[in-house]
N, C-alpha and C positions, 0 to 999 in steps of 0.2 A: 295776550293781546287780543283785542277785539276790533273788527272792522264794522263800520256802519255806513249806510247810505248817507252821503253828504247832505242831501236835502233834508234829512231828519235832524240835522244839526243847525239848520237855519242858513246854510250856504246857498247861494244863488246858482242853482244848477238844474232846476226843474225844466221840463220841456218848454213851458210857457214863460219862463223867466221869473215867475213869482217865487217868493220866499216862503217855505213851509214853516209852520211854527216849530220851534225847537222842542225836542224831547228832553225834558229836564233830567231824566234818569241816565241819559247817554252823555250829555254835555259835561257832567262832572267826573266821568270815568278817567282815571289817570293814563291808562294804556289803550288809547282809542285812535284808530286811523280812519279818517273820513275819505270815502271814495265815491265817485260818480262814474259808473261803467260807461255810460253813454258819452261823457266828455273824454274819458280815457280812450275810447274808441275813435275819437276824432270828430264827434258831433258838437256843434255850437250850442250855446244857450243865448237866446231862446232858439228852439228848433221846432219843426213840425211834429205833431204827435205821431207815434208809430204803433203798429199793432202786429202781433204774430198772426200770420195767415196759415190756416190748415194744420194747426197743431200747437205745441207748447215749446218751451225752451229745449227740452231733450230732442224734440223733432228738428229744431233749428240746428242744433249741434250735429245731428246725424244727417243733415242735408235733406230732410223730408218736409220742412216748412221754411217759410221766409218771413223776414221782418220788413214791412212795407210802411212808408210814411204816408201822410194824408194826400200827398200829390201823386202817389203811386210809385215813388222811387224806392228801389230795393236798398235797404240799409243793413241788410243781414251781416255783411262784412264788418261794418262798424260795431255792431252789437257783439259779434264773436270776438273781435279784437279787444273790445273793452272788457269782456268777461275774462279773457286770457290775462289781461293786465292786472285785474283784481286777483286772479289766482296766483300770479307771480308775486304780488305784494303779500298775499296770505302766506305763501311758502317762505318768502324772505324773512318775515317777522314772526314766524311760528304762530300764526293766528289760530285760535281754537274755536272761536265763535264769530258769527257774522249776523248782523241785524240789517235786514233789507226792507225797502219800502214796498208794501203790499200793492198789488194791482199793476205794477210797472212791467212792461215787456222785457226789461232787463232784470229787475229785482223782485218781481212778484214771487211770493213763496207758496201761497195756496190758491190764488186766483189772479188772472190776467185778462186783459181785453183781447178777444179773438175777433177781429173785425170790429164791430161796434158793440159786441155782446160781452158782458163779464162772464167768464167761465172758469171752472176749476182748472188748475194748471200752474206751472211756474215759468218764470222768465229765464232768459238765456244765462245770465250770470248765476242765478240761483241753481240752475240745473248743472252747470259746470262745477261749481263749488261742492254741491251735494255728491256728484260723481267722485269727487276727490276725497270724500269722507269728512268734510268740514261741517260742523254743526251750524245750522241755519235757523234763525228766528225771524218771524215776520215783525214788521213795525208794530203790529197789533199784539205781539207777545213779549214785549220788552220786560214785563214783570217776571218772566222766566229766565232772564239773563243771569249768568253766574259770573259776577265780577271778581 
C-alpha cells in the first residue's frame, strides 16, 4: 500500500483551495490511499498559509518549534493531530511508501518554508512518518516509487 498527499491526486485540499495538477504516475496505482494531514488535523480548505517557525517538523514534534498561520495563530496542534492521523492510517493498512508534497509545512520532505524563506528541512507529517521507519518520497521523486 502507498499513501500520497491528496493534493497530488487533484483533490481540492490545498491551503488556497486550488486544485493541483494530477500526478499521472500516482492516479493509476491500485493500492493508493489519499490523505491531507492538514484536513485530518481539523483545518478547513481553503485556510491561511502556515509556516514552521524556528525549526522543522522534528522540532515541532519535540516541542521546540511551532506552526503559525499568516494571522499569527498557532496551528501546531492541528498539524500534529493530522500527522498522527496519517501515521494511524499507515499502520492500519501496512503502508510501506508515502509520497508527500514538497515544500509543505506538513508534507515537505527536503524543503519547507520557515517564515517566508524556503529552507532545507521536512514538514511535521514527514518527520513523524520517518521516525516510524516509513519510506518517504518527495512529490519530485515519484519516479523512484516502487509500485
